[in-house]
N, C-alpha and C positions, 0 to 999 in steps of 0.2 A: 801738079805740084812739082817744082824742080828739086833737085837733090839738096841744094843749099837750104831751101825752106824746110825740107823734111828733117834735116839734121838740127835746125833751130827748134822745131817743134818737139823733137825727141829730147833735146837738152832741157827744155822747159818742163816736160813731163817728168824727167828724172829728178829735177829740183823739187817739184811738188811732192813726189813720192818720198824723197829724203826728209822733207819737212814734216809730212804726215807721220812718218815713222818715228821721228824724234819726239813728236807730241804724244804719240802712243806710249813711248818709253817712259816719259815723265808725266804721263797723264794724271797719275794719282796726286802728284804735287800740285799740278796746275789746277785740278778740281778743288783741292783743299784751299788754295789761295782764293779761288772764286767763292768758295763757301764762306770764308771769313769775311770777305768784302761784300757779300750779298746782303743788301738791306732787308731782304725778306726773311732773314733768319729769325726764328722764333725767339721771343724774349727769354724763354726757358733755357736756351742754349747760351745766353750771355751771363758771365759771372756776375753775381749780385754784389752790391756795395755793402760792406758791413754796417749794421745799424747800431747806434749808441743806445743801449737799453738802460743806462743809468737813470734812476728816478729823478724827476725834476723837482720834487717836493721835499728834498732832504734838508733844505734850509727853512727855518721857521719864518713864516710870513708876518708882515706887520698886522697888528691887531689893535683893538681897543685896549686901553690900559686895564689890565686884569686886577690891579689893586693890591693892597697890602696883604690880603688873605692869600692870594696866589704867591706873592713873594715869600710869605712865611712858610709856604709848603715846600720850598726848595731846600735841598741839601747840597752843599758845595764840597767838592773834594778835588784837590790838585796840588800845585806847587806853592811856593811862598806867596806868589801874587794872588793865590786863592785864600790861603790861611790869613793873610793880612786883612781880609774882610772883617775878621773878628777884631783885630787890633785897631781898625779905623772906627769901629763902633757904629757902622751904618745899617746894621740889621736889627731886627727886633731883639731886645735883650742886650743891645750894646756890646760891650767887650765880654759879656758873659753869654753871648748867644750860643745856642746849641746846634745851629745850622751849619757850622763849618767843621769838617772832619780833618784832623791832622794828628801827627804824633808830636812828641816833645820838641823835636827839631823845628817844627813849623814848616817843613818843606818835604818834597817827595820827588822821586824820579820815576818815569815810566819804564821800569826795568824789572827783571825777575825779582831782584832783592826789594825794589820799591813796592812791588805788588804783594809781596809776602810779609812785609814789615807791618806789625799791628798798629792801629791808631788808638788814641785815647778817646773812647766812646763818650761823648760829652753828656749824654743822658744819665750815665751811671758812674763815669770816671773809670770804667774798666778798660783794660787793654784787650782789644778785640781785633781779629782779622777783618778785612773788608767784608768778606762773606758773612761773618758773624754779625757785624754791625748792620749790614743791609737786611739780614734776616730778622734782626731784632726790631729795626725801625720801620721796615717796609715803606720807604719814602714814596710819596706820590711821584716826585720828580727828583732826580739827582743830576747835578750839573758838574761835568768833568772838565778839567783844563790842564793839559799837559803838552810839553814840547820844548820849552826853553832850556830846561835842565837836560843836558845830554844832546843838545841839538847838533853839535858838530859831528857826533857819531851817527845820529839818526840820518843826517843828510847824506852820509856815505852808504847807508844801508836802509833803504825804505822799508824793507820787509820787517826789520826789527821794530820800527815804530808802529807799523800797521798791525803786526802780529801781537805786540804787547798791548796795544789798545783793544784789539779784539778779545784778548784774554781777560782784560779788566771788564769789558762789557759782558762777556760770558759769565764772569763771576757774579756780577750784579744781577744778571738775568736769572741765573740758577737760584740765587738766594731770594729773589723777589720778582717773579715773572711779570707782574703788572706794573712795576716801576718804569716810568718813562725816563729815558736817558738823553740829556742834552750835552753835546760836545761844544765847548766854546772855542772859537778861533783863537789861535795863539796871539797874545798881545804884542804890539810893536815895541821897540826900544828906542831910546833917544841917544844912548851911547853904549858901546859894547864893552863896558868895564868888566874885566875878568875873563874875557873871551879871547881866543887866539886869532880872531878875524876882526875887521873893522866894522863900523856901525852899518854901513851900506850893505856889506856882505851878510851880516847877521840878519838884517831885515829881509834880505832876499831869501835866506834860509827859512825864516819864519813864514814868508809867503809860500814857499814850496811846501812846507808842512801843512799849511792851511789848504793847499790844493789837493792834498791827499785825504782830507777829512770826508769829502763826499763818497769816496770809495769805501771808507770804513762804515759810514752811516748806511750806505746802500746794501752792505753785506749783512746787516743786522736788522732785526725787527724792533720797532718802538725806539728808534734812535734818530735824533734830528740835530741840526747844527744851528747854533746861535752865533751870528757874525758880530759879536760884541767888540771885537778888535776894531771894527770900522768906526766906532764912535770915539776912539782914543787917538786917532791919527790926525796929524796936521796936514797941510797942503803938500808936504814933501814925503808923506808916508811914514814919518817918524812919530814916536810917542809925543803928543802935544806937550809943550813946556809946562802948561798949567796942571798937567796930570802927573808930572815927574817929581818924585820926592827929592831928587838931586843926584841919585846914582845912575839914572838913565833907564832903570828897569822897574823899580817898585813904584806903586801907585798911591796917589793922594786919596783922601776921603771923597773929593769931588769926582775923581775918576771912577770910584766904585759906585757913586750915586748915578753916574752916567750909564754904567754897566747894568745896574739894577733897573734903571728906567727902560733900557733896551729890552731886558728880559721880560718886564711887565708888558711892554708894548709889542712884543713878539712872543706872546704867551702861547703855551701849548694847551689851548682851550678851544674846543670845537674845530681843531685843525685835523686834517686827515692823518690817521696813525698808521 
């Protein structure tokens, strides 16, 4: 070997030594990269994807028509669109029905004050709290409907709506543990008379509130949702004209008949509780 070849070999050897030294210095990082990329890594070392555990049966499913006896077993409590069930005379007993709970104002808001205000208990005409009325009646099923009153505040604070609904459900549950609770989806509107937003926005707010109902139902036992709002909508998602009394919010007798038909054909009979 001549001198020139010797120096070339020495130079190559020095380069190899320097590269190996560098790899040793950062070996921990290199190995970590290889470990992440290695397809042989155990599945236990891979972060798991969160699983949606919300029950899929919170909505009442379609059923055979449960008939008038089932309809007569329902107690209704909610806003003016609920109390007008009595005014339209579509329930047994007509305008003297005892199935609709309300106070003298005929409306209610899902608020602390609204939850504490007594109703006129129709069976005795006494002024009772909701807890007292439920305890006295022990209804087989109570149908609740809240959301339009106070909606512009609820939409800014989901927890207020959810927490107040949970308080109402807890009140019913403590007064009558066996009572089944149905939450009705909030009805659509045809025009936003009296609201600070336009009709399209108000219906978007209503859809948002309805999207929160499964969370409420899933957090409580013996609570289901009836999507009665679906039978009131036209092709544009508005309250259908034939169901509008003229103010864009309140409902005709035919609208209530459609709602009652939905409840009878999505009855809480032999469905998983």
